[in-house]
C-alpha positions as CSV (number, residue, x, y, z in Angstrom):
1,M,4.3,27.0,-8.3
2,A,1.9,24.1,-7.9
3,N,3.1,20.5,-8.5
4,T,1.2,19.4,-11.7
5,N,3.3,16.4,-12.5
6,F,1.4,13.1,-11.7
7,K,3.5,11.2,-14.1
8,N,5.3,9.2,-11.0
9,T,2.3,9.1,-8.6
10,V,0.4,5.9,-7.7
11,F,-3.1,5.8,-5.9
12,W,-3.5,2.5,-4.3
13,K,-6.7,1.1,-3.3
14,D,-7.5,1.1,0.5
15,G,-6.8,-2.5,1.9
16,F,-5.6,-3.9,-1.0
17,Q,-2.8,-6.7,0.0
18,G,-0.9,-9.1,-2.2
19,E,1.0,-8.7,-5.7
20,A,-0.2,-6.4,-8.3
21,E,0.5,-5.7,-12.1
22,G,0.2,-3.0,-14.7
23,G,-0.5,-3.1,-18.2
24,F,-4.1,-1.5,-18.5
25,F,-3.8,2.0,-20.0
26,F,-6.3,4.8,-21.0
27,R,-5.3,8.5,-22.0
28,S,-6.4,10.9,-19.0
29,F,-5.9,14.3,-20.6
30,E,-9.1,15.9,-19.0
31,L,-8.0,14.1,-15.6
32,N,-4.6,15.6,-15.8
33,K,-5.9,19.0,-16.7
34,F,-8.5,18.9,-13.8
35,M,-6.0,18.0,-11.2
36,A,-3.6,20.5,-12.5
37,G,-6.2,23.1,-12.2
38,I,-6.9,22.1,-8.6
39,E,-3.0,22.5,-7.7
40,E,-2.9,26.1,-9.4
41,R,-5.6,27.2,-7.2
42,G,-3.6,25.9,-4.1
43,G,-5.0,22.6,-3.7
44,T,-3.2,19.4,-3.0
45,V,-4.4,16.2,-4.5
46,V,-3.9,13.2,-2.2
47,G,-6.2,10.6,-3.4
48,I,-8.8,9.6,-6.2
49,Q,-12.1,7.6,-5.3
50,F,-14.4,5.8,-8.0
51,E,-17.9,5.1,-7.5
52,G,-19.2,3.9,-10.5
53,N,-18.5,6.2,-13.4
54,I,-17.9,9.2,-11.1
55,C,-14.2,10.0,-10.2
56,E,-13.5,12.1,-7.0
57,I,-10.2,13.9,-6.5
58,I,-9.6,14.2,-2.7
59,C,-7.7,17.0,-1.5
60,E,-5.5,17.9,1.6
61,S,-7.7,20.1,3.9
62,K,-7.1,23.8,3.9
63,S,-9.5,24.5,6.6
64,N,-12.0,27.4,5.4
65,D,-10.2,27.9,2.1
66,D,-11.7,24.3,1.1
67,E,-14.9,25.5,-0.1
68,T,-13.7,28.6,-1.8
69,I,-11.0,26.4,-3.8
70,E,-13.7,23.9,-4.8
71,K,-16.3,26.6,-5.9
72,E,-13.2,28.1,-8.1
73,V,-12.6,24.7,-9.7
74,H,-16.2,24.3,-10.6
75,G,-16.5,27.9,-11.9
76,E,-19.2,28.9,-8.9
77,V,-17.2,31.9,-7.7
78,D,-19.1,35.2,-8.0
């Protein structure tokens, strides 16, 4: 079964050095469901990238299976 528990997972900004603090929260129900769906289909989430208002979920490469998983997640499979 896929690991769909991201409660204790922290993603850090590349190149960040120095001290950090928390305290800013938002509810991420849809993001959690989306990431769980990726893992239920065999993907492994390894990062998150933000560009403006777009959030990209980055997964471990599975060679030729990558395209199939991406299409399943987006409902594009015939």
